[in-house]
VMD Tcl script that builds the backbone (N, CA, C; Angstrom):
set m [mol new atoms 318]
animate dup $m
set s [atomselect $m all]
$s set {name element resname resid chain x y z} {
  {N N MET 1 A 7.611 -13.756 -5.715}
  {CA C MET 1 A 6.924 -12.726 -4.959}
  {C C MET 1 A 7.114 -12.942 -3.455}
  {N N ASN 2 A 8.283 -13.409 -3.048}
  {CA C ASN 2 A 8.505 -13.666 -1.625}
  {C C ASN 2 A 8.723 -12.404 -0.809}
  {N N ALA 3 A 9.481 -11.474 -1.337}
  {CA C ALA 3 A 9.762 -10.238 -0.603}
  {C C ALA 3 A 9.521 -9.056 -1.532}
  {N N PRO 4 A 8.999 -7.972 -0.976}
  {CA C PRO 4 A 8.764 -6.801 -1.829}
  {C C PRO 4 A 10.074 -6.164 -2.269}
  {N N ALA 5 A 10.012 -5.436 -3.358}
  {CA C ALA 5 A 11.178 -4.689 -3.833}
  {C C ALA 5 A 11.602 -3.710 -2.740}
  {N N THR 6 A 12.867 -3.344 -2.754}
  {CA C THR 6 A 13.413 -2.455 -1.728}
  {C C THR 6 A 12.631 -1.152 -1.631}
  {N N PHE 7 A 12.285 -0.559 -2.776}
  {CA C PHE 7 A 11.560 0.712 -2.734}
  {C C PHE 7 A 10.146 0.537 -2.199}
  {N N ILE 8 A 9.545 -0.630 -2.406}
  {CA C ILE 8 A 8.212 -0.890 -1.855}
  {C C ILE 8 A 8.307 -1.039 -0.340}
  {N N GLN 9 A 9.315 -1.770 0.125}
  {CA C GLN 9 A 9.499 -1.936 1.569}
  {C C GLN 9 A 9.783 -0.597 2.236}
  {N N SER 10 A 10.588 0.221 1.582}
  {CA C SER 10 A 10.896 1.554 2.109}
  {C C SER 10 A 9.629 2.407 2.191}
  {N N TYR 11 A 8.797 2.337 1.149}
  {CA C TYR 11 A 7.532 3.077 1.130}
  {C C TYR 11 A 6.631 2.625 2.283}
  {N N ILE 12 A 6.533 1.330 2.491}
  {CA C ILE 12 A 5.684 0.799 3.564}
  {C C ILE 12 A 6.218 1.232 4.931}
  {N N ASP 13 A 7.535 1.200 5.105}
  {CA C ASP 13 A 8.130 1.649 6.370}
  {C C ASP 13 A 7.830 3.123 6.618}
  {N N ASN 14 A 8.007 3.950 5.579}
  {CA C ASN 14 A 7.708 5.385 5.701}
  {C C ASN 14 A 6.225 5.613 5.981}
  {N N LEU 15 A 5.386 4.852 5.304}
  {CA C LEU 15 A 3.941 4.938 5.496}
  {C C LEU 15 A 3.578 4.595 6.937}
  {N N ASN 16 A 4.164 3.541 7.437}
  {CA C ASN 16 A 3.884 3.098 8.796}
  {C C ASN 16 A 4.359 4.122 9.829}
  {N N ASP 17 A 5.546 4.681 9.613}
  {CA C ASP 17 A 6.059 5.714 10.522}
  {C C ASP 17 A 5.131 6.923 10.538}
  {N N ALA 18 A 4.716 7.361 9.356}
  {CA C ALA 18 A 3.831 8.522 9.254}
  {C C ALA 18 A 2.462 8.232 9.870}
  {N N LEU 19 A 1.953 7.030 9.654}
  {CA C LEU 19 A 0.673 6.639 10.261}
  {C C LEU 19 A 0.758 6.740 11.775}
  {N N ASN 20 A 1.841 6.218 12.314}
  {CA C ASN 20 A 2.012 6.207 13.761}
  {C C ASN 20 A 2.163 7.620 14.324}
  {N N GLN 21 A 2.771 8.524 13.553}
  {CA C GLN 21 A 2.928 9.907 14.000}
  {C C GLN 21 A 1.603 10.668 13.957}
  {N N LEU 22 A 0.856 10.496 12.871}
  {CA C LEU 22 A -0.383 11.252 12.698}
  {C C LEU 22 A -1.551 10.701 13.505}
  {N N LYS 23 A -1.564 9.396 13.670}
  {CA C LYS 23 A -2.646 8.762 14.425}
  {C C LYS 23 A -2.045 7.615 15.233}
  {N N PRO 24 A -1.571 7.922 16.435}
  {CA C PRO 24 A -0.956 6.879 17.257}
  {C C PRO 24 A -1.871 5.662 17.395}
  {N N GLY 25 A -1.279 4.505 17.243}
  {CA C GLY 25 A -2.035 3.264 17.329}
  {C C GLY 25 A -2.579 2.790 15.995}
  {N N ALA 26 A -2.436 3.600 14.950}
  {CA C ALA 26 A -2.968 3.229 13.634}
  {C C ALA 26 A -1.924 2.538 12.761}
  {N N ALA 27 A -0.725 2.357 13.284}
  {CA C ALA 27 A 0.327 1.724 12.486}
  {C C ALA 27 A -0.096 0.317 12.072}
  {N N LEU 28 A 0.400 -0.109 10.938}
  {CA C LEU 28 A 0.101 -1.449 10.442}
  {C C LEU 28 A 0.821 -2.490 11.292}
  {N N THR 29 A 0.185 -3.620 11.475}
  {CA C THR 29 A 0.864 -4.729 12.143}
  {C C THR 29 A 1.883 -5.315 11.175}
  {N N ARG 30 A 2.738 -6.172 11.681}
  {CA C ARG 30 A 3.745 -6.807 10.836}
  {C C ARG 30 A 3.074 -7.597 9.706}
  {N N ILE 31 A 1.996 -8.279 10.022}
  {CA C ILE 31 A 1.283 -9.080 9.016}
  {C C ILE 31 A 0.615 -8.175 7.980}
  {N N GLN 32 A -0.008 -7.088 8.431}
  {CA C GLN 32 A -0.640 -6.151 7.498}
  {C C GLN 32 A 0.390 -5.511 6.575}
  {N N ALA 33 A 1.549 -5.145 7.128}
  {CA C ALA 33 A 2.614 -4.549 6.311}
  {C C ALA 33 A 3.122 -5.553 5.278}
  {N N ALA 34 A 3.270 -6.811 5.688}
  {CA C ALA 34 A 3.715 -7.851 4.748}
  {C C ALA 34 A 2.669 -8.057 3.654}
  {N N TRP 35 A 1.389 -8.059 4.030}
  {CA C TRP 35 A 0.314 -8.222 3.055}
  {C C TRP 35 A 0.313 -7.066 2.061}
  {N N LEU 36 A 0.470 -5.835 2.567}
  {CA C LEU 36 A 0.510 -4.669 1.689}
  {C C LEU 36 A 1.701 -4.757 0.741}
  {N N GLY 37 A 2.836 -5.218 1.249}
  {CA C GLY 37 A 4.016 -5.413 0.400}
  {C C GLY 37 A 3.756 -6.427 -0.697}
  {N N THR 38 A 3.068 -7.504 -0.353}
  {CA C THR 38 A 2.713 -8.525 -1.344}
  {C C THR 38 A 1.792 -7.937 -2.408}
  {N N CYS 39 A 0.801 -7.169 -1.977}
  {CA C CYS 39 A -0.144 -6.569 -2.928}
  {C C CYS 39 A 0.540 -5.569 -3.850}
  {N N LEU 40 A 1.367 -4.693 -3.293}
  {CA C LEU 40 A 2.055 -3.701 -4.126}
  {C C LEU 40 A 3.032 -4.369 -5.086}
  {N N THR 41 A 3.705 -5.420 -4.621}
  {CA C THR 41 A 4.610 -6.165 -5.501}
  {C C THR 41 A 3.816 -6.847 -6.610}
  {N N GLY 42 A 2.677 -7.430 -6.252}
  {CA C GLY 42 A 1.826 -8.070 -7.252}
  {C C GLY 42 A 1.331 -7.087 -8.295}
  {N N ILE 43 A 0.934 -5.910 -7.860}
  {CA C ILE 43 A 0.480 -4.875 -8.800}
  {C C ILE 43 A 1.610 -4.498 -9.741}
  {N N LEU 44 A 2.810 -4.345 -9.191}
  {CA C LEU 44 A 3.975 -3.991 -9.999}
  {C C LEU 44 A 4.295 -5.084 -11.027}
  {N N LEU 45 A 4.303 -6.323 -10.587}
  {CA C LEU 45 A 4.674 -7.429 -11.477}
  {C C LEU 45 A 3.594 -7.773 -12.497}
  {N N MET 46 A 2.338 -7.739 -12.059}
  {CA C MET 46 A 1.239 -8.159 -12.928}
  {C C MET 46 A 0.636 -7.009 -13.724}
  {N N ASN 47 A 0.960 -5.784 -13.327}
  {CA C ASN 47 A 0.352 -4.602 -13.933}
  {C C ASN 47 A -1.174 -4.705 -13.866}
  {N N SER 48 A -1.634 -5.196 -12.716}
  {CA C SER 48 A -3.058 -5.456 -12.540}
  {C C SER 48 A -3.359 -5.612 -11.052}
  {N N VAL 49 A -4.614 -5.363 -10.681}
  {CA C VAL 49 A -5.067 -5.662 -9.325}
  {C C VAL 49 A -6.030 -6.837 -9.455}
  {N N CYS 50 A -5.456 -8.031 -9.430}
  {CA C CYS 50 A -6.245 -9.248 -9.637}
  {C C CYS 50 A -5.708 -10.329 -8.710}
  {N N TRP 51 A -6.530 -10.732 -7.739}
  {CA C TRP 51 A -6.079 -11.717 -6.758}
  {C C TRP 51 A -5.657 -13.024 -7.424}
  {N N ALA 52 A -6.360 -13.456 -8.452}
  {CA C ALA 52 A -6.024 -14.721 -9.123}
  {C C ALA 52 A -4.641 -14.648 -9.764}
  {N N LYS 53 A -4.315 -13.508 -10.370}
  {CA C LYS 53 A -2.982 -13.336 -10.959}
  {C C LYS 53 A -1.912 -13.356 -9.877}
  {N N PHE 54 A -2.209 -12.748 -8.725}
  {CA C PHE 54 A -1.251 -12.746 -7.618}
  {C C PHE 54 A -0.992 -14.179 -7.158}
  {N N GLU 55 A -2.077 -14.968 -7.054}
  {CA C GLU 55 A -1.929 -16.356 -6.612}
  {C C GLU 55 A -1.068 -17.139 -7.595}
  {N N ARG 56 A -1.320 -16.978 -8.883}
  {CA C ARG 56 A -0.517 -17.691 -9.888}
  {C C ARG 56 A 0.944 -17.258 -9.834}
  {N N ALA 57 A 1.186 -15.959 -9.690}
  {CA C ALA 57 A 2.562 -15.445 -9.652}
  {C C ALA 57 A 3.307 -15.938 -8.417}
  {N N SER 58 A 2.584 -16.166 -7.332}
  {CA C SER 58 A 3.227 -16.638 -6.101}
  {C C SER 58 A 3.353 -18.160 -6.088}
  {N N LEU 59 A 2.967 -18.797 -7.186}
  {CA C LEU 59 A 2.989 -20.263 -7.307}
  {C C LEU 59 A 2.162 -20.925 -6.208}
  {N N GLY 60 A 1.066 -20.272 -5.852}
  {CA C GLY 60 A 0.139 -20.835 -4.884}
  {C C GLY 60 A 0.429 -20.492 -3.436}
  {N N ASP 61 A 1.538 -19.780 -3.166}
  {CA C ASP 61 A 1.850 -19.405 -1.782}
  {C C ASP 61 A 0.821 -18.431 -1.222}
  {N N CYS 62 A 0.313 -17.553 -2.056}
  {CA C CYS 62 A -0.713 -16.581 -1.650}
  {C C CYS 62 A -2.035 -17.017 -2.265}
  {N N LYS 63 A -2.967 -17.416 -1.435}
  {CA C LYS 63 A -4.266 -17.869 -1.929}
  {C C LYS 63 A -5.227 -16.694 -2.104}
  {N N VAL 64 A -6.073 -16.786 -3.114}
  {CA C VAL 64 A -7.050 -15.736 -3.408}
  {C C VAL 64 A -7.900 -15.431 -2.175}
  {N N ALA 65 A -8.385 -16.457 -1.517}
  {CA C ALA 65 A -9.263 -16.254 -0.357}
  {C C ALA 65 A -8.556 -15.479 0.751}
  {N N ALA 66 A -7.304 -15.799 1.000}
  {CA C ALA 66 A -6.553 -15.116 2.062}
  {C C ALA 66 A -6.269 -13.668 1.685}
  {N N LEU 67 A -5.862 -13.442 0.442}
  {CA C LEU 67 A -5.570 -12.082 -0.009}
  {C C LEU 67 A -6.803 -11.193 0.088}
  {N N SER 68 A -7.911 -11.681 -0.419}
  {CA C SER 68 A -9.118 -10.856 -0.418}
  {C C SER 68 A -9.705 -10.719 0.988}
  {N N TRP 69 A -9.527 -11.738 1.844}
  {CA C TRP 69 A -10.033 -11.645 3.210}
  {C C TRP 69 A -9.355 -10.497 3.948}
  {N N VAL 70 A -8.041 -10.405 3.842}
  {CA C VAL 70 A -7.313 -9.327 4.519}
  {C C VAL 70 A -7.816 -7.980 4.018}
  {N N PHE 71 A -8.018 -7.870 2.726}
  {CA C PHE 71 A -8.496 -6.612 2.147}
  {C C PHE 71 A -9.862 -6.231 2.711}
  {N N ARG 72 A -10.744 -7.206 2.852}
  {CA C ARG 72 A -12.113 -6.933 3.290}
  {C C ARG 72 A -12.279 -6.865 4.803}
  {N N LYS 73 A -11.564 -7.708 5.535}
  {CA C LYS 73 A -11.858 -7.887 6.958}
  {C C LYS 73 A -10.822 -7.331 7.930}
  {N N ALA 74 A -9.607 -7.118 7.499}
  {CA C ALA 74 A -8.578 -6.640 8.426}
  {C C ALA 74 A -8.896 -5.227 8.896}
  {N N SER 75 A -8.502 -4.933 10.105}
  {CA C SER 75 A -8.786 -3.601 10.658}
  {C C SER 75 A -7.702 -2.603 10.252}
  {N N ILE 76 A -7.534 -2.464 8.951}
  {CA C ILE 76 A -6.569 -1.509 8.410}
  {C C ILE 76 A -7.273 -0.154 8.322}
  {N N PRO 77 A -6.643 0.902 8.846}
  {CA C PRO 77 A -7.260 2.233 8.783}
  {C C PRO 77 A -7.128 2.827 7.375}
  {N N TRP 78 A -7.983 2.369 6.460}
  {CA C TRP 78 A -7.859 2.747 5.044}
  {C C TRP 78 A -7.894 4.256 4.827}
  {N N ASP 79 A -8.760 4.960 5.567}
  {CA C ASP 79 A -8.844 6.409 5.383}
  {C C ASP 79 A -7.528 7.089 5.751}
  {N N TRP 80 A -6.909 6.651 6.833}
  {CA C TRP 80 A -5.621 7.222 7.233}
  {C C TRP 80 A -4.511 6.776 6.296}
  {N N LEU 81 A -4.595 5.565 5.806}
  {CA C LEU 81 A -3.596 5.063 4.862}
  {C C LEU 81 A -3.596 5.916 3.591}
  {N N LEU 82 A -4.774 6.278 3.108}
  {CA C LEU 82 A -4.883 7.138 1.929}
  {C C LEU 82 A -4.316 8.528 2.213}
  {N N ARG 83 A -4.702 9.109 3.339}
  {CA C ARG 83 A -4.206 10.441 3.693}
  {C C ARG 83 A -2.684 10.473 3.761}
  {N N VAL 84 A -2.123 9.516 4.474}
  {CA C VAL 84 A -0.673 9.474 4.664}
  {C C VAL 84 A 0.030 9.203 3.340}
  {N N SER 85 A -0.543 8.359 2.497}
  {CA C SER 85 A 0.048 8.083 1.184}
  {C C SER 85 A 0.137 9.350 0.349}
  {N N VAL 86 A -0.931 10.132 0.354}
  {CA C VAL 86 A -0.939 11.388 -0.405}
  {C C VAL 86 A 0.123 12.340 0.144}
  {N N VAL 87 A 0.203 12.461 1.462}
  {CA C VAL 87 A 1.201 13.340 2.082}
  {C C VAL 87 A 2.612 12.902 1.699}
  {N N LEU 88 A 2.885 11.603 1.744}
  {CA C LEU 88 A 4.216 11.101 1.385}
  {C C LEU 88 A 4.557 11.405 -0.072}
  {N N ILE 89 A 3.595 11.241 -0.954}
  {CA C ILE 89 A 3.836 11.514 -2.376}
  {C C ILE 89 A 4.082 13.006 -2.596}
  {N N LEU 90 A 3.286 13.846 -1.949}
  {CA C LEU 90 A 3.485 15.294 -2.078}
  {C C LEU 90 A 4.863 15.704 -1.564}
  {N N LYS 91 A 5.267 15.158 -0.422}
  {CA C LYS 91 A 6.593 15.465 0.124}
  {C C LYS 91 A 7.696 14.962 -0.796}
  {N N ARG 92 A 7.520 13.762 -1.312}
  {CA C ARG 92 A 8.536 13.145 -2.173}
  {C C ARG 92 A 8.834 14.013 -3.390}
  {N N TYR 93 A 7.803 14.608 -3.958}
  {CA C TYR 93 A 7.965 15.420 -5.159}
  {C C TYR 93 A 8.023 16.916 -4.866}
  {N N GLY 94 A 8.075 17.280 -3.592}
  {CA C GLY 94 A 8.229 18.677 -3.211}
  {C C GLY 94 A 7.043 19.553 -3.561}
  {N N ILE 95 A 5.868 18.977 -3.618}
  {CA C ILE 95 A 4.661 19.740 -3.951}
  {C C ILE 95 A 4.139 20.381 -2.670}
  {N N THR 96 A 4.133 21.701 -2.651}
  {CA C THR 96 A 3.672 22.414 -1.459}
  {C C THR 96 A 2.360 23.150 -1.687}
  {N N GLU 97 A 2.037 23.392 -2.949}
  {CA C GLU 97 A 0.762 24.041 -3.249}
  {C C GLU 97 A 0.363 23.731 -4.685}
  {N N ALA 98 A -0.929 23.804 -4.929}
  {CA C ALA 98 A -1.460 23.575 -6.275}
  {C C ALA 98 A -2.900 24.059 -6.301}
  {N N GLU 99 A -3.371 24.323 -7.490}
  {CA C GLU 99 A -4.778 24.672 -7.662}
  {C C GLU 99 A -5.516 23.419 -8.096}
  {N N VAL 100 A -6.652 23.181 -7.489}
  {CA C VAL 100 A -7.424 21.985 -7.796}
  {C C VAL 100 A -7.779 21.934 -9.274}
  {N N SER 101 A -8.105 23.060 -9.875}
  {CA C SER 101 A -8.474 23.068 -11.294}
  {C C SER 101 A -7.311 22.590 -12.162}
  {N N GLN 102 A -6.085 22.908 -11.772}
  {CA C GLN 102 A -4.918 22.440 -12.528}
  {C C GLN 102 A -4.740 20.940 -12.361}
  {N N LEU 103 A -4.998 20.449 -11.167}
  {CA C LEU 103 A -4.852 19.021 -10.914}
  {C C LEU 103 A -5.881 18.215 -11.694}
  {N N LEU 104 A -7.090 18.733 -11.792}
  {CA C LEU 104 A -8.156 18.004 -12.466}
  {C C LEU 104 A -8.019 18.029 -13.983}
  {N N SER 105 A -7.367 19.035 -14.530}
  {CA C SER 105 A -7.253 19.133 -15.983}
  {C C SER 105 A -6.096 18.307 -16.535}
  {N N SER 106 A -5.239 17.795 -15.681}
  {CA C SER 106 A -4.079 17.019 -16.153}
  {C C SER 106 A -4.464 15.630 -16.564}
}
mol reanalyze $m
mol bondsrecalc $m
mol representation Tube
mol addrep $m
């Protein structure tokens, strides 16, 4: 789990660019981007969101306390991160309109 998969790194780069465009100054720091890459890679590999599993998979390089601290205490603009993530996914799949009732019934 040393480096994120290419598509994860690309997603984080696109996310960061979009964050910076929509809310200047909200871009992730290098450390935050690396942490997010580690988390997304861990989710992909472990098929779970579990800090202990991430620590075991990293052979102890990523400690539970450090992983969870960043999640809880870092000044990551979570609300903007969610907004930008949704926009990127909609653009990626060419979704320009939808009815909420259709989205909820799927």
